[in-house]
N, C-alpha and C positions, 0 to 999 in steps of 0.2 A: 730263705739266712736261719741261719742256723742259732741254735739257744743250749744253753746252761741248759744244762738236768742238775738242783744240786739235794746231796740226800740233805738227812734231817744235824743234819753235823756246821750245814753249811757252806759241803765243800762238793767242788760240780765235781763228778763221778765222768758223765757222759754229754753228749752234744747229739740234740734233734730237729727234726726239718721245719718249721715254721715261716707256714707264707710273706714271699711278701706286700700278699696286697693284704696283714694286719700286722705287723711288724716292721715294715720296713718302706713303708711313705709313707712319700713329702709332708714336713712339718703346714698345713695353710691354719695357719691364727685364724683370721677372718671369721672362715667356717666353724673350729671349732669355737671361736664370741659365742657364735651365734645357736651349737646347736647348749652350748650352755649355762645361755638366758633366752631359751623357747624354756626348754627343758626347770629352769627355779623355774618359769613366770605360767608356765604350765600347773605346775605345781601347786600357788599361791587356791588357796579356798577362795576366796570371793566372799569373803561376809563378813567385811567392815561396814559401817553408817554413819554419817552424820547426817543432821539433822538438821535444815534450810528455814528459814522467817518464817515457817507455815506450823512446823513438825517442831515445836520448844515453847516448853506452858511460858506464856504469857500473860499480863494480863493489857486489854485491849487503851489501858484509858490513858489518855495523851503524861509524858513525866512533869510537862512541866507549862505553860503559860509558850504557844507563838514568839510574840515583842517583852519587849520589855528587860531583861533577863542576860544579855550580853551575851552566849551561850544560840549553838547554831542550832539550827529551830529539831524537833524531833517527834516523828510521832509517833511512836509504842516501842517496849526493853526487847524486845527477837527481834528491831535491826539491827543487820548485820556486822554494820563498825558502831555492834554494843557492844559489854562484854557478854560474857553470855546467850545473847540473839544469833539466831540462824545461821549457816552457812548460806555464802551466794552459790557456789558450787557444792554440793556436799555430792559426799564419796558414799555409793549403793552398792547392794550386796547382791547384786544380780548384772555389776562390770562385768564387764570379759576379759582377762590378761593372759588368755593363750594364744600360743608361734603360731605358728603352722611349722614345719619342719621338715619335708619328702625324705623317703624312706634309703633317697640316696643319697641323701646329703649329712643323710643321721648314720647309715655307715660310712663313711669316709669319714665326718666326725669323730669315727669313735674308733677310726685303727686310723688318722693321724692325732690322735692321745695315744693309743698303744704303742704304736713306731714312738710317737716322743718317750715315753718310760724305758723305752729299752735302750733308749744315745743315752738317757739319762744317768744311767745307772737304775733307774727306782723298780723298777719291773724283773724279781726269778723266782722260774718255776720250779718246781720239787713232786719230784714219785708222788706224793700221796701229803695229809696234814691229820695223824693218827695222835690219839694220851687216848691210858687204859684208867682211866676213869676223870668226873666231871669236877676239875677239880682246875684252877688259875696259878693257882704254883707254876701244877702242870707244863700250862697251854704259860704261859711266862717263863718258863725254864727254857723252855723250849724256842721260840722266838731268841732267846739272850745270845743261845747257842749258835742260832744258825746270822746272825750277827743286827737281829731287829730290832732297834729297844725301844719298850711301848711306857716311855714317860711320858710329862705331861710337850717333852722338846722333840715326840719320833713317835706316828700311826702307822694301822698295818690293813690294810684290807685285802684281805683271805679275798682271793674267790676260790669254790673249790666245787669240783663235778663233783660229789657227798660229802653236805655232815649230817654227821651223829650226833647223837642224843650227850655223848662228854665234848665235843666239836664245841656244840651247837653252847651247849650250857658252862663250857669258861671258861667263852667268851667275854660274856653276857657282866660278868664283876672288869673286864678293860676296857674299858675307858672308849680309850684310843684306837680299841682295835675292833672288827666292821669284819667279820664272816656272813658273803653273801655266795651265791650259787649265781652260774655263767645270767642264766636271766635275766635276774635284777640290774647287774654293772648297769654304772650308768656315768653320763659325761663327769660330772658337778661330784662326788666320789673321788672317780679317777685324777682330775684336780687336784681335790686338796688330799687328799693322804699323802704322806709323804714317798710310804714307801708297797709296792703291790704283793704279790706272792696268791701266788696260781699256781693251778693241779696240771699236771700232763695232761690229765681230763680235758680241764679247762677251756684250754686250750684249746682241744679239739673243736665246744662251742662252740666258745670267739669264734675260729674260725669256719662255721659254721651260718653265723647268725652276723660279718662283719667284713665278711667277707667278697 
């Protein structure tokens, strides 16, 4: 398929061929869901922990006598039935949350997302993104000129094949803008951001990664 190449004013200057296997694939909702869930699960640190009834601080003294109070019998305050007692099935830090997705499925899922971005008009291609100084104002005005807002209602994911210091520093103060290289593209970011701006050089790298 052909994609429009925009200049830094957001005007289409040319068209170029892009592989159908990456940018014109049918949308597979089930596969995209599986890839996104697997990415989120694999990103979990797995550091949460809770204590069972043998680990909480407690005394082994019987809270009250066995009979005659009218209350349910109780042996010690660490019972999971009591406030401040241990958990019955506590979370452990060594729990494994990872999901396995093979390479073929992952590539197909990423290509499906990219193709849907093109169909929805959320993906734009520029020849390059450069600014003369590491100024956030310069980058924000450039995005505005191209039709990409950077306010709270908009978000822009920039995938660039070359990221210089000016671009990296200027983008850090824009909370709704993320600038990454193609190798760091992930399914969650592609789905989350409202607009995706890709340089022409990055398109070639994405083709090699997901074709």
